[in-house]
Structure formats: C-alpha cells, structure tokens
C-alpha positions as CSV (number, residue, x, y, z in Angstrom):
1,M,108.4,113.4,70.5
2,T,109.5,117.0,69.7
3,E,112.1,118.9,71.8
4,Q,109.3,121.2,73.0
5,Q,107.2,118.2,74.1
6,T,110.1,116.6,75.8
7,E,110.8,119.8,77.8
8,Q,107.1,120.1,78.6
9,F,106.7,116.6,80.0
10,S,110.1,115.9,81.5
11,T,109.1,117.9,84.6
12,P,105.7,116.8,86.0
13,P,103.4,119.5,87.3
14,P,102.8,119.8,91.0
15,E,101.0,116.8,92.4
16,T,97.5,117.1,93.9
17,E,96.0,114.8,96.5
18,E,93.1,112.9,95.0
19,T,93.0,109.9,97.3
20,G,89.9,110.6,99.3
21,W,87.3,108.0,100.1
22,F,85.0,109.1,97.3
23,H,87.7,109.6,94.7
24,L,87.3,107.0,91.9
25,D,90.1,107.0,89.3
26,V,89.7,103.8,87.3
27,H,90.2,102.5,83.8
28,P,86.5,102.4,82.6
29,W,86.8,99.5,80.2
30,V,88.7,97.2,82.5
31,F,86.9,98.1,85.7
32,F,83.3,98.0,84.5
33,I,83.6,95.0,82.2
34,S,85.5,93.0,84.8
35,A,83.0,94.0,87.5
36,G,80.1,93.2,85.2
37,L,81.3,89.7,84.4
38,I,82.0,88.9,88.0
39,I,78.6,90.3,89.3
40,F,76.8,88.3,86.6
41,F,78.5,85.1,87.8
42,V,77.7,85.8,91.4
43,A,74.0,86.4,90.6
44,A,73.8,83.3,88.5
45,A,75.5,81.2,91.2
46,I,73.0,82.4,93.8
47,I,69.9,82.0,91.5
48,F,70.8,78.6,90.1
49,Q,72.8,77.2,93.0
50,Q,70.8,73.9,93.0
51,Y,71.9,73.1,89.5
52,L,75.5,74.2,89.6
53,G,77.0,71.3,91.5
54,N,76.6,68.8,88.7
55,F,77.4,71.4,86.1
56,F,80.7,72.3,87.8
57,Q,81.6,68.6,88.0
58,I,81.0,68.0,84.3
59,L,82.8,71.2,83.3
60,Q,85.8,70.4,85.5
61,S,86.2,66.9,84.0
62,A,85.9,68.2,80.4
63,M,88.4,71.0,80.7
64,S,90.9,68.8,82.6
65,E,90.6,66.1,80.0
66,Y,91.0,68.3,76.9
67,A,93.3,71.0,78.2
68,G,95.4,69.2,80.9
69,W,98.4,68.8,78.5
70,F,98.4,72.5,77.9
71,F,98.6,73.4,81.6
72,I,101.5,70.9,82.0
73,W,103.4,72.4,79.0
74,T,102.8,75.9,80.3
75,M,104.1,75.3,83.8
76,N,107.2,73.4,82.5
77,I,108.1,76.0,79.9
78,T,107.8,78.8,82.4
79,L,110.0,77.1,85.0
80,V,112.8,76.4,82.4
81,F,112.6,79.9,81.2
82,V,112.9,81.5,84.6
83,L,115.8,79.2,85.6
84,S,117.6,80.1,82.4
85,L,117.3,83.8,83.3
86,L,119.0,83.1,86.7
87,V,122.3,82.2,85.0
88,S,121.9,84.6,82.0
89,R,123.7,87.9,81.3
90,F,120.7,89.8,82.6
91,G,121.3,88.9,86.2
92,D,122.7,92.3,87.3
93,I,119.8,94.4,85.9
94,R,118.2,96.2,88.9
95,M,114.5,96.8,89.0
96,G,114.2,100.6,89.0
97,G,117.6,101.4,87.5
98,P,121.2,101.2,88.8
99,D,120.6,103.6,91.7
100,A,117.3,102.1,93.0
101,R,117.3,100.6,96.4
102,P,114.7,98.2,98.0
103,E,111.7,99.8,99.6
104,F,111.3,97.1,102.2
105,S,113.7,95.1,104.4
106,T,114.5,91.5,103.3
107,I,112.5,90.0,106.2
108,S,109.4,92.1,105.4
109,W,109.8,91.3,101.7
110,F,109.9,87.6,102.4
111,A,107.0,87.8,104.8
112,M,104.7,89.6,102.3
113,L,105.5,87.5,99.2
114,F,105.2,84.2,101.1
115,S,101.9,85.3,102.8
116,A,100.5,86.3,99.4
117,G,101.9,83.4,97.5
118,M,101.0,80.3,99.5
119,G,99.4,81.2,102.8
120,I,96.0,79.5,103.1
121,G,96.7,76.7,100.7
122,L,99.6,75.3,102.7
123,L,97.6,75.3,105.8
124,F,94.7,73.6,104.0
125,Y,96.8,70.9,102.2
126,G,99.9,70.7,104.4
127,V,98.6,67.6,106.2
128,A,95.8,66.6,103.9
129,E,97.6,66.1,100.6
130,P,100.4,63.8,101.9
131,M,97.8,61.8,103.7
132,F,95.7,61.5,100.5
133,H,98.6,60.4,98.4
134,Y,99.9,58.0,101.0
135,A,96.4,56.3,101.2
136,A,95.8,56.4,97.4
137,N,97.7,57.4,94.3
138,P,98.0,55.7,90.9
139,L,101.8,55.3,91.0
140,V,102.4,52.9,93.9
141,D,100.6,50.6,96.3
142,P,98.9,52.5,99.2
143,G,100.2,52.4,102.7
144,T,103.7,51.3,101.9
145,T,107.1,52.8,102.5
146,E,107.3,53.7,98.8
147,A,103.8,55.3,99.1
148,A,105.1,57.6,101.8
149,R,108.0,58.7,99.6
150,K,105.8,59.2,96.6
151,A,103.2,61.1,98.7
152,M,105.8,63.7,99.6
153,D,107.2,63.7,96.1
154,I,103.8,64.5,94.6
155,T,103.1,67.1,97.2
156,F,106.5,68.8,96.6
157,L,105.8,68.8,92.9
158,H,102.5,70.7,93.4
159,W,104.0,73.2,95.9
160,G,107.6,73.5,94.7
161,L,109.5,75.2,91.9
162,H,106.7,75.2,89.4
163,P,104.3,77.6,91.2
164,W,107.0,79.9,92.4
165,G,108.6,79.9,88.9
166,M,105.2,81.1,87.6
167,Y,105.0,83.8,90.1
168,T,108.5,84.9,89.4
169,L,107.9,85.2,85.7
170,V,104.8,87.5,86.1
171,A,106.4,89.5,88.9
172,L,109.7,90.0,87.1
173,S,107.9,91.1,83.9
174,L,105.8,93.7,85.6
175,A,108.7,95.0,87.8
176,F,111.0,95.3,84.8
177,F,108.6,97.0,82.4
178,S,107.1,99.3,85.1
179,F,110.2,100.3,87.1
180,N,112.8,100.2,84.3
181,K,110.7,101.3,81.3
182,G,108.2,103.6,83.1
183,L,105.1,101.8,81.9
184,P,102.0,101.4,84.1
185,L,102.0,98.7,86.8
186,S,99.5,96.5,85.0
187,I,99.5,93.1,83.2
188,R,99.3,94.7,79.8
189,T,102.6,96.4,80.4
190,A,104.5,93.1,80.0
191,F,103.5,92.9,76.4
192,Y,104.9,96.2,75.2
193,P,107.7,94.6,73.2
194,L,105.1,92.6,71.3
195,F,102.3,95.1,70.7
196,G,103.9,98.5,71.3
197,E,101.4,101.3,71.9
198,K,98.5,98.9,71.1
199,I,98.7,97.7,74.7
200,H,96.7,100.9,75.6
201,G,93.8,99.9,73.4
202,G,91.6,96.8,73.0
203,I,94.4,94.2,73.2
204,G,95.6,95.6,76.5
205,N,92.1,95.9,77.9
206,A,91.4,92.3,77.0
207,I,94.6,91.2,78.8
208,D,93.8,93.2,81.9
209,I,90.2,92.0,82.0
210,M,91.4,88.3,81.8
211,A,94.0,89.1,84.6
212,T,91.3,90.7,86.8
213,V,88.8,87.9,86.4
214,A,91.5,85.2,86.9
215,T,92.9,86.9,89.9
216,L,89.5,87.3,91.6
217,F,88.5,83.7,91.1
218,G,91.9,82.4,92.1
219,V,91.8,84.4,95.3
220,A,88.2,83.5,95.9
221,T,89.2,79.8,95.7
222,S,91.8,80.3,98.4
223,L,89.3,82.2,100.5
224,G,86.8,79.4,100.1
225,L,89.4,76.8,101.2
226,G,90.4,79.0,104.1
227,V,87.0,79.5,105.5
228,Q,86.2,75.8,105.2
229,Q,89.2,75.2,107.4
230,V,88.3,77.8,109.9
231,N,84.8,76.3,110.1
232,A,86.3,72.8,110.5
233,G,88.5,74.1,113.3
234,L,85.7,75.8,115.2
235,D,83.5,72.7,114.7
236,H,86.3,70.5,116.0
237,L,86.6,72.6,119.1
238,F,83.1,73.8,119.8
239,S,80.8,71.5,117.7
240,I,79.1,74.4,115.8
241,G,78.6,72.3,112.7
242,Q,80.0,72.6,109.1
243,N,77.8,74.1,106.4
244,A,77.7,76.8,103.8
245,T,75.7,79.2,106.0
246,I,78.3,79.3,108.7
247,Q,81.1,79.5,106.1
248,V,79.5,82.5,104.3
249,S,79.1,84.2,107.7
250,L,82.8,83.6,108.4
251,I,83.6,85.0,105.0
252,A,81.7,88.2,105.8
253,G,83.5,88.6,109.1
254,I,87.0,88.0,107.9
255,T,86.5,90.0,104.7
256,A,85.6,93.0,107.0
257,V,89.0,92.7,108.6
258,A,90.7,92.3,105.2
259,T,88.8,95.4,104.0
260,W,90.1,97.4,107.0
261,S,93.7,96.2,106.1
262,V,93.5,97.1,102.4
263,V,92.1,100.6,103.3
264,R,95.1,101.1,105.6
265,G,97.4,100.5,102.7
266,L,100.5,98.5,102.0
267,D,102.8,99.7,104.7
268,K,100.4,100.1,107.6
269,G,98.0,97.3,106.9
270,I,99.2,94.5,104.6
271,R,102.9,94.5,105.7
272,R,102.1,94.4,109.4
273,I,99.5,91.6,109.1
274,S,101.9,89.6,106.8
275,E,104.6,89.8,109.5
276,I,102.1,88.8,112.2
277,N,100.9,85.7,110.3
278,I,104.4,84.6,109.5
279,I,105.3,84.8,113.2
280,L,102.1,82.8,114.2
281,A,102.7,80.2,111.5
282,G,106.3,79.9,112.5
283,C,105.3,79.3,116.1
284,L,102.8,76.6,115.0
285,A,105.4,74.9,112.9
286,L,108.1,75.1,115.6
287,F,105.7,73.5,118.1
288,V,105.0,70.5,115.8
289,F,108.7,70.2,115.0
290,L,109.9,70.2,118.6
291,L,107.2,68.0,120.1
292,G,106.8,65.7,117.1
293,P,109.2,63.2,115.6
294,T,112.0,65.7,115.3
295,I,114.8,63.4,114.0
296,F,112.4,61.7,111.6
297,I,111.4,65.2,110.2
298,M,115.1,66.2,109.8
299,D,115.9,63.0,108.0
300,A,112.8,63.2,105.9
301,L,113.5,66.8,104.7
302,L,116.9,65.7,103.2
303,E,115.4,62.6,101.6
304,N,112.3,64.4,100.3
305,I,114.3,67.1,98.6
306,G,116.7,64.5,97.0
307,Y,113.8,62.3,95.9
308,Y,112.0,65.4,94.4
309,F,115.0,66.5,92.3
310,Q,115.6,62.9,91.1
311,H,112.1,62.4,89.9
312,L,111.2,66.0,88.9
313,P,111.6,65.6,85.1
314,Q,109.6,62.4,85.1
315,L,106.8,63.5,87.4
316,S,106.4,67.1,86.0
317,T,105.8,65.7,82.5
318,W,103.6,62.8,83.5
319,N,100.1,63.2,81.9
320,E,98.4,59.8,82.5
321,T,98.8,59.0,78.8
322,Y,99.1,55.2,79.2
323,E,97.1,54.8,82.4
324,Q,94.1,56.5,80.8
325,S,93.0,57.6,84.3
326,E,91.6,60.8,85.7
327,W,93.5,61.2,89.0
328,Q,95.3,64.3,87.8
329,H,92.1,66.1,87.1
330,G,91.5,66.9,90.8
331,W,95.2,67.3,91.7
332,T,97.9,68.3,89.3
333,I,95.7,70.0,86.7
334,F,93.8,71.8,89.4
335,Y,97.0,73.0,91.0
336,W,98.5,74.2,87.7
337,S,95.4,76.1,86.8
338,W,95.2,77.5,90.4
339,W,98.8,78.8,90.2
340,I,98.2,80.3,86.8
341,A,95.0,82.0,88.0
342,W,96.9,83.3,91.0
343,S,99.9,84.5,89.0
344,P,98.6,87.9,88.1
345,F,97.7,88.6,91.7
346,V,100.8,87.2,93.3
347,G,103.1,88.5,90.5
348,M,101.6,92.0,90.7
349,F,101.9,92.1,94.4
350,I,105.5,90.8,94.4
351,A,106.5,93.3,91.7
352,R,104.9,96.1,93.8
353,V,107.1,95.2,96.8
354,S,110.3,94.3,95.0
355,Y,111.5,97.7,93.8
356,G,115.3,97.9,93.9
357,R,116.2,94.2,93.7
358,T,118.5,92.9,90.9
359,L,117.1,90.3,88.5
360,R,119.3,87.6,90.1
361,Q,118.2,88.6,93.7
362,F,114.6,88.7,92.4
363,I,114.7,85.1,91.1
364,L,116.6,83.7,94.1
365,G,114.4,85.5,96.6
366,V,111.0,84.9,94.9
367,M,111.5,81.4,93.7
368,L,114.2,79.5,95.5
369,V,113.9,80.8,99.1
370,P,110.1,80.4,99.3
371,T,110.3,77.0,97.7
372,F,112.7,75.8,100.4
373,V,110.5,77.3,103.2
374,T,107.5,75.6,101.6
375,F,109.4,72.2,101.6
376,I,110.2,72.7,105.3
377,W,106.5,73.4,106.2
378,I,105.2,70.4,104.2
379,T,107.8,68.1,105.7
380,I,107.0,69.2,109.3
381,F,103.3,68.7,108.9
382,G,103.1,66.1,106.2
383,N,105.8,63.8,107.5
384,T,104.6,64.1,111.1
385,A,101.2,62.9,109.9
386,I,102.8,60.0,107.9
387,Y,104.9,59.1,111.0
388,I,101.8,58.9,113.2
389,E,100.0,56.8,110.4
390,M,103.0,54.4,109.9
391,F,104.4,54.0,113.4
392,G,101.9,55.5,115.8
393,A,98.2,55.5,116.6
394,G,97.1,56.2,113.0
395,G,93.6,57.3,111.9
396,I,94.6,60.6,110.3
397,A,94.3,59.2,106.7
398,A,90.8,57.9,107.3
399,V,89.6,61.2,108.7
400,V,91.2,63.2,105.8
401,Q,89.5,61.0,103.2
402,K,86.2,62.1,104.6
403,N,86.9,65.7,105.6
404,I,89.9,67.6,104.2
405,P,89.5,70.9,106.1
406,V,89.8,69.2,109.5
407,S,93.1,67.5,108.8
408,L,95.3,70.0,110.5
409,F,93.2,69.9,113.7
410,V,93.2,66.1,113.7
411,L,97.0,66.1,113.6
412,L,97.2,68.6,116.5
413,E,95.1,66.2,118.6
414,H,98.1,64.0,118.9
415,F,100.0,66.7,120.7
416,P,99.8,68.3,124.1
417,L,97.7,71.5,124.5
418,S,95.7,70.5,121.4
419,T,92.9,73.0,122.2
420,L,95.4,75.9,122.4
421,T,97.3,74.9,119.3
422,S,94.0,74.4,117.4
423,I,93.0,78.0,118.3
424,L,96.4,79.1,117.1
425,G,95.8,77.2,113.9
426,I,92.5,79.0,113.4
427,L,94.2,82.3,114.0
428,V,96.9,81.5,111.5
429,V,94.4,80.5,108.8
430,S,92.4,83.7,109.5
431,T,95.4,86.0,109.2
432,F,96.4,84.3,106.0
433,F,92.8,84.7,104.8
434,V,93.2,88.5,105.5
435,T,96.5,88.8,103.7
436,S,95.3,86.9,100.7
437,S,92.1,89.0,100.5
438,D,93.7,92.4,101.0
439,S,96.7,91.7,98.7
440,G,94.3,90.5,96.0
441,S,92.1,93.6,96.4
442,M,95.1,95.9,96.1
443,V,96.3,94.1,93.0
444,I,93.0,94.0,91.2
445,D,92.5,97.7,92.1
446,I,95.9,98.5,90.6
447,I,95.0,96.7,87.4
448,T,91.5,98.3,87.1
449,S,92.9,101.7,87.9
450,G,95.1,101.7,84.9
451,G,98.3,100.7,86.7
452,N,98.2,103.3,89.5
453,P,100.4,101.9,92.3
454,E,98.3,103.9,94.9
455,P,94.8,103.0,93.8
456,P,91.7,104.9,95.2
457,V,90.2,103.7,98.5
458,L,86.6,103.4,97.2
459,S,87.6,100.8,94.6
460,R,89.7,98.9,97.1
461,L,86.6,98.5,99.2
462,F,84.6,97.3,96.2
463,W,87.1,94.6,95.3
464,A,87.6,93.4,98.8
465,I,83.8,93.0,99.2
466,M,83.6,91.3,95.8
467,E,86.2,88.7,96.6
468,G,84.2,87.7,99.7
469,A,81.0,87.6,97.6
470,V,82.5,85.4,94.9
471,A,83.9,83.0,97.5
472,G,80.5,82.8,99.2
473,A,78.7,82.2,95.9
474,L,81.1,79.4,94.9
475,L,80.6,77.7,98.3
476,L,76.8,77.9,97.9
477,G,77.0,76.7,94.3
478,G,79.0,73.6,94.7
479,G,81.6,73.7,97.5
480,L,85.1,72.5,96.7
481,V,84.3,71.3,93.2
482,A,82.9,74.7,92.4
483,L,86.1,76.4,93.7
484,Q,88.3,74.0,91.6
485,T,86.2,74.5,88.5
486,A,86.2,78.3,88.7
487,T,90.0,78.2,89.0
488,I,90.5,75.9,85.9
489,I,88.1,78.0,83.8
490,T,89.8,81.3,84.5
491,G,93.3,79.8,84.4
492,L,93.0,78.3,81.0
493,P,92.9,81.5,78.9
494,F,95.6,83.1,81.0
495,A,97.9,80.2,80.4
496,A,98.3,81.5,76.8
497,V,99.0,84.9,78.2
498,I,101.8,83.4,80.3
499,L,103.5,81.8,77.3
500,G,103.4,85.2,75.5
501,M,104.9,86.9,78.5
502,C,108.0,84.6,78.4
503,F,108.8,85.8,74.9
504,S,108.0,89.4,75.6
505,L,110.2,89.5,78.7
506,Y,113.1,88.0,76.9
507,K,112.7,90.5,74.1
508,G,112.5,93.4,76.5
509,L,115.6,92.3,78.5
510,S,117.5,91.8,75.3
511,E,116.7,95.4,74.1
512,Y,117.5,96.9,77.5
513,S,120.3,99.5,77.2
514,G,121.5,99.7,80.8
515,P,121.4,102.9,82.9
516,Q,119.9,105.1,80.2
517,A,117.0,102.6,79.6
518,F,114.3,104.9,81.1
519,T,112.8,107.1,78.4
520,L,109.5,109.0,78.2
521,D,108.8,107.6,74.8
522,V,107.6,104.3,76.3
523,I,105.5,105.7,79.0
524,G,101.8,105.5,78.1
525,K,99.9,106.4,75.0
526,T,99.4,110.2,75.4
527,P,101.4,113.0,76.9
528,E,98.7,113.5,79.5
529,F,99.0,109.9,80.6
530,R,102.8,110.1,80.6
531,V,102.7,113.1,83.0
532,K,100.3,111.3,85.3
533,Q,102.2,108.0,85.4
534,T,105.6,109.7,85.8
535,S,104.2,111.8,88.7
536,S,102.6,108.8,90.3
537,L,105.7,106.5,90.2
538,K,108.0,109.4,91.3
539,K,105.7,110.1,94.2
540,T,105.7,106.4,95.2
541,Y,109.3,105.5,94.8
542,G,111.0,108.9,95.1
543,H,114.3,108.0,93.3
544,Q,114.9,111.3,91.6
545,R,117.7,110.2,89.2
546,L,115.2,108.2,87.2
547,W,113.1,111.3,86.4
C-alpha cells in the first residue's frame, strides 16, 4: 500500500444510513448459493416427504458408521487445543486491542451466550437423556445404582466441556481476526493466516456457504426439537394432540415472534429476550430444586462432576470398536455433529457480543462457566427424575422411552402446582425457541452480508422465515430422525473446517504483535472494501484508538 493510499483510506468518509427495510447489502455468491441450496432442500422435503423417512434413517446410519471416528477426533482435538490456550502466553490478548472494553455487562453476556448455546436442547433432553441412559445403555446393567451414575456421566459428556470448547474455538477465532486484525466478521476470516487474500475469493465463499448451511440446519434441528416439546406440553395440559400439522403451526407462530426480535436488533430484541428466558428458566430450576430432593441433588452434583472428570478420557474416546454396536449413532455422534453444525452460529454470536474481553476471560467465560451452569441444570432435572425412578413412584423412564418431548412435563406432575409449572415450562421453551431463531438469523445474515456486523433488515427477515421453513420441512419429512440426519450431514464437512481453524488461530496468535497489531493491510481485498469495513466496525464499536 502506498503512502498516498494509506492517507486516503486511514480516514473513512462520512457514513451514510443504509439500513432501511428495503436495503439489501449482501455477498451475492454466499447469499444466493446458500439460499438456493436450502430452498431446494425445503422443496424436495415437501414434495417427497413420504419417501424421506426411510432415506434419512439409512443415511444417518451410514454416515455415523463411516464418519463417527472423525467426529470424535475433531471434538477431542478442539477441546485439548482450547484448554492449552487458557494457560498459554496468549491469555492477556484483549479482543479489540488493549484499550477495548466490553460492550455488554457480564450478566447480559452470560445470558446471551447461554441462551444461544444450549437453550432448547437442555430443556428437551434435561430429563429425557438421563432417563434413557438409566433404562438402557451398553456400558452397565439397566436400573442399577451404577446405571444411575453412568447415565449422568454420559449426559455430562454430551453437554459438558466438548460442546463449549467447540463454541469457544469458533468464537475466539472470529473475535480475534475481526476485532484485532480488522477483518470482516465472517467464518472465512478465521483462515486469513492460511490463505491470505484468497479468503475473499472462491475458497472463502465455499467456507461461508458451508457455515451458512450448517448453521441453518443446526438451528432448524433445535427449533424442531423445541416445537415438539411445546406441542407435548400443550397436549399434556389441554389434550390437543401431537402431530406435524400442529407443530408446523407452532413453528409459524413462534417464528413470527423471533422475526420481530431479530428486526429489533441485538440490544433491544435479542438481549432482552435472552435475559427474560434466563430468569424464567432459573425460576423453573429453583422450583424443582427446592421442592424436589434437595439434599440428594446437592450430593449428586459433587459426585457427578467427580465421576465425569475421572472417566472423561475413557468415555470421550470410546467408539464402540469392540462392542460392534450402533448405540452411539443416535447419541454421541448425533451430539458431536449437532455441536459442530451449531458452532458457526453460536461462535459468531458469541464473538459478536464478546468485544473487549481478554483471551483468558473469553475461555473462562465461554467454556467453563456455562459448562458448570449446564451441569447444575442437568443435575437438578436429571437426578430428580432418577430419584423418583429409584426411590419414589417411578414411571418416568417408561414414558420417556415412548415420548421424549413430554419428559419435562411428566416430571413436573410429581410436584405441586404442576399445571402452573407446566405452563412456565412451555414459556421457557418458547422463549429459548425465539432466542435460538433470532440469534441464528442474525448470524446467518452477518455471514451472507459479507461480515457486516449490522446486517440489513430485509435479509434478517428472510433468514428468520427460512429457519422456520426448514424446521417445518424436516418435521414433515421424517420427524426426529430427519432432524438428526440433517445435522450429521451438514456437520461432517464443517468438522474439517474446524480442524483447520485450530491451526489458523494458533498461527494468527503467534504472529500477533501486541498493541500495534491493527493494520489496514489485512482489512479486506480492495481499498473500497477496507473503507466500508473500517467504517462499519468503527460505527459499531466506537473505540477511536483502533482507527
């Protein structure tokens, strides 16, 4: 870059407001190819829905059998890499430069990242999964004391450090390269040390397209699970029935609320709803904790965590090699692919709200704190269900085996005010539904808008509606199996992207030169793009020293 060019582009021109409803500023290759692929799938799912159930079943089994080992390797490598960064020399690097300060309070930050990262899934599986593993898992005899321990251990594995380590990697990569290096807030950005300016061409487009498709199907899976649980709760209370028609209608209604939220933006919409659903979820958990077997829950939390860390190396590398069974296909492999498919969405969202945190704060806040909160939630609901099954009236495991979505409401039947708490449960699921949808819409919109942190309203609407359409199509085309299969299919290619991201982030951190790391030479491909990106980030974060 010449001295004249540097002077020309170091001071961005006056900003213009181009954020009206009909303004559409998107990356054409990424937006239209991603949208085309997704629309094609939705159309095919609707037209051929009677044939898709068996097809999804066969495809899920095949991909789990031949690629299961790759998912397991990816998750373990990512976790070890992120933990090594926590104690590395890079811990004091601040996202946004040495003078950057957090945009959101710590409480709001936790609320948003937890709502986006786990939300619906924990409500869906918090009771159901421990009950499933207590009644049947290939490692111990069912219904025994050891089965109870192993049930919680397996559930902790699926919801513990591994998924949050995956989210941390993607979020940290995007935050570092965007806020410290001035690159666009997009998945391709994380690969600048490997590909240089080529990230603005075909390679970068392919990465962002994969991220967009994986994100949309990962979010759609969660929306499908959430709406099944809302339907189960309403049926449990009002006997309205459980079927795809009702569930698609519920998707339409809740997606409308999510669309309103995403149009309102990050601060006025998403942040406020995230805080509301954390409060509602906390009230529900506190109710079960206080009126349930409180001492048993407190004892179990300590024992569960100890058992988890004792057996983590063994369980996280178990691949059914000698058993030659397929139990993991519907559980561990599904979870690992689900978290990988969710990682661009959750990672992008966490990066977007984590400006100003140091790398060490980032890892502690994004990985360790949510993991501990997740363990508390699973222990409260999972161990309460196990306690009732082992020492009380029982019957929860039998119901869960037949109908997973109703598990939470069956548990609440064993408490006073079950109708009121079931309504609260439906509200919590619905608000988590909204936060997952609107956060996913914003993230996809950022990616397809070329990394613009304040994407246009019209495309936000498009992606919010598309998420609901995909969730509906999957439910019509095969229910839970279709949701799981779509996640595995989209998670597999992105697993390779994740491994490349580990190397790229380490290379970028190693080359980082401290306070003077921000240079215009690494912003975008063209001077025009550099001006636009610099102006956009400056407008959003307002820390003048960086510019």
